[in-house]
C-alpha positions in Angstrom: 153.0 119.6 67.1 151.0 122.8 67.0 152.2 126.3 66.1 150.4 129.6 66.6 151.2 132.6 64.4 149.6 136.0 64.5 147.6 137.0 61.4 145.9 140.1 62.6 144.1 141.7 65.6 142.3 139.1 67.7 143.1 136.0 65.6 145.7 133.3 65.2 146.6 130.5 62.8 147.0 127.1 64.4 148.8 124.6 62.2 149.2 120.9 62.7 149.5 117.9 60.3 145.8 117.7 59.5 144.3 121.2 59.5 144.8 124.9 59.7 142.3 126.6 62.0 141.6 130.3 62.5 140.7 131.1 66.1 139.1 134.4 66.6 139.1 136.2 70.0 136.5 134.9 72.4 135.4 138.5 73.4 135.3 140.7 70.2 133.2 143.3 72.0 135.6 143.8 75.0 135.9 147.5 74.4 132.3 148.2 73.3 129.5 149.7 75.2 125.8 148.6 74.8 122.5 149.8 76.2 119.8 147.1 76.4 116.7 149.2 77.1 114.1 146.8 78.6 116.5 144.1 79.7 114.7 142.8 82.8 113.6 139.5 81.2 112.9 137.6 78.0 114.6 138.6 74.8 116.2 141.7 76.4 117.9 139.6 79.1 119.1 137.0 76.6 120.6 139.7 74.3 122.3 141.3 77.3 123.8 138.0 78.3 125.1 137.3 74.9 126.7 140.7 74.7 128.3 139.9 78.0 129.7 136.7 76.6 131.4 138.8 73.9 132.9 141.0 76.6 130.8 144.2 76.2 129.9 146.7 78.9 126.1 146.5 79.0 123.8 149.0 80.6 120.6 147.1 81.5 117.5 149.2 82.1 114.0 148.5 83.2 111.5 149.3 85.9 111.7 146.1 88.0 114.4 146.1 90.7 115.0 144.2 93.9 113.4 147.2 95.7 110.1 147.0 93.8 108.3 145.6 90.8 106.7 147.3 87.8 103.1 146.9 86.8 104.1 143.6 85.2 104.5 142.2 88.7 107.1 139.7 87.7 110.0 138.5 89.9 112.8 139.2 87.4 115.0 142.3 88.0 117.5 144.4 86.2 120.1 143.6 88.9 119.8 139.9 88.0 120.3 140.6 84.4 123.4 142.7 85.0 124.9 140.0 87.2 124.4 137.5 84.5 126.2 139.8 82.0 129.1 140.0 84.4 129.1 136.3 85.1 129.5 135.7 81.3 132.6 137.9 81.1 131.2 141.3 80.4 130.4 144.2 82.7 126.8 144.5 83.6 125.4 147.8 84.9 121.8 148.0 86.1 120.0 151.3 85.9 116.3 151.7 86.8 114.6 153.7 84.1 111.0 154.3 83.1 111.5 154.9 79.4 108.1 156.7 79.1 109.7 159.5 81.1 111.9 161.8 78.9 113.8 163.1 81.9 114.8 159.7 83.1 116.0 158.7 79.6 118.0 161.9 79.2 119.6 161.3 82.6 120.5 157.7 81.6 122.2 158.7 78.3 124.1 161.5 80.1 125.3 159.0 82.6 126.5 156.6 79.9 128.3 159.5 78.1 130.0 160.6 81.4 131.0 157.1 82.5 132.1 155.8 79.1 133.8 159.0 77.7 131.0 159.7 75.3 131.0 156.1 73.8 127.9 154.1 72.9 128.2 151.4 70.3 124.9 149.6 70.4 121.3 150.5 71.5 118.9 147.6 71.7 115.2 148.7 72.0 113.4 145.9 73.7 111.1 147.9 76.0 107.6 146.3 76.4 105.8 145.6 79.7 102.4 145.5 78.1 101.3 141.9 78.8 98.9 142.8 81.6 97.2 145.3 79.3 96.7 142.8 76.4 93.4 141.1 75.9 94.2 137.6 74.6 90.8 136.1 73.6 88.5 139.1 73.3 87.1 140.9 70.2 89.1 144.1 69.7 86.0 146.3 70.1 85.6 145.0 73.6 89.2 145.8 74.6 89.8 148.5 77.1 90.8 151.6 74.9 92.9 153.1 77.6 95.0 149.9 77.7 95.4 150.0 74.0 96.7 153.5 74.1 99.0 152.6 77.0 100.4 149.7 74.9 101.4 152.2 72.2 103.2 154.3 74.8 105.1 151.3 76.2 105.9 149.6 72.9 106.4 152.4 70.5 106.8 155.8 72.1 109.5 154.5 74.5 111.6 153.3 71.5 111.4 156.6 69.7 112.2 158.5 72.8 115.2 156.4 73.7 116.6 156.4 70.2 116.3 160.2 70.0 118.3 160.6 73.1 120.9 158.0 72.4 121.6 158.5 68.7 123.9 161.6 69.2 126.4 159.3 71.0 126.4 156.9 68.1 126.7 159.6 65.4 129.4 161.4 67.3 131.8 158.5 67.0 130.8 157.8 63.4 129.6 154.2 63.9 127.2 152.0 65.9 123.9 150.2 65.7 120.3 150.7 66.8 118.3 147.5 67.0 114.6 146.9 67.6 113.0 143.6 68.7 109.5 142.6 67.7 107.3 139.5 67.3 105.1 137.7 64.7 102.3 140.1 65.8 104.0 142.6 63.5 102.9 140.7 60.3 99.8 138.7 61.3 96.7 139.3 63.4 97.5 138.6 67.1 95.8 139.9 70.2 94.1 142.8 68.4 95.0 146.0 66.5 96.6 147.7 69.5 99.0 144.9 70.0 99.7 144.5 66.3 100.2 148.2 65.8 103.0 148.5 68.4 104.7 145.4 67.1 104.5 146.6 63.5 105.6 150.0 64.6 108.8 148.6 65.9 109.7 147.4 62.4 108.9 150.8 61.0 110.9 152.4 63.7 114.0 150.4 62.6 113.5 151.3 58.9 112.9 155.0 59.5 115.7 155.4 62.0 118.1 153.7 59.7 117.1 156.0 56.8 117.7 159.0 59.0 121.2 158.1 60.1 124.3 159.5 58.3 
């Protein structure tokens, strides 16, 4: 015979002859709002899906939609990611945004604030899109300098810009999290200085943003 007794929000004690098991709620983020910036594919998509599994409302942004692809020219779309979030139990909302454009980012944050009554609990900065610009097996002095500078814009500037616009929503409610993704290229030589600089810059972004929050 099994008995269930309440022990606090979202949990229960199940008792039987052999064990006592605490079962936490399956969707602890049911009332939370997240923005996964750069959620079209890869790590961003996986993070968005897991947030959906926890019940969150997830805004998924990127440049590739069913109506057209970004310069990455990959088949994945933000609509697909949002649908995966919803299929896992959350609420996925796809918004096409070029995060190098301050006006588009400002409009995105204003939309979230309006639709969610000023609430944002989590910002995940996963914007990239620089694979076509990366030289994989070429000495760095032979890399295209314009591509290297564009990599900084895509991999670093976008994160600073998005955090700047989104942080007031987090601060206003007195809690929240800003997260940054990176790769081993942040700590070892990989694909040249331009690639490493933007990956390492993400780690520094996280530290400096954390130090500046109340």
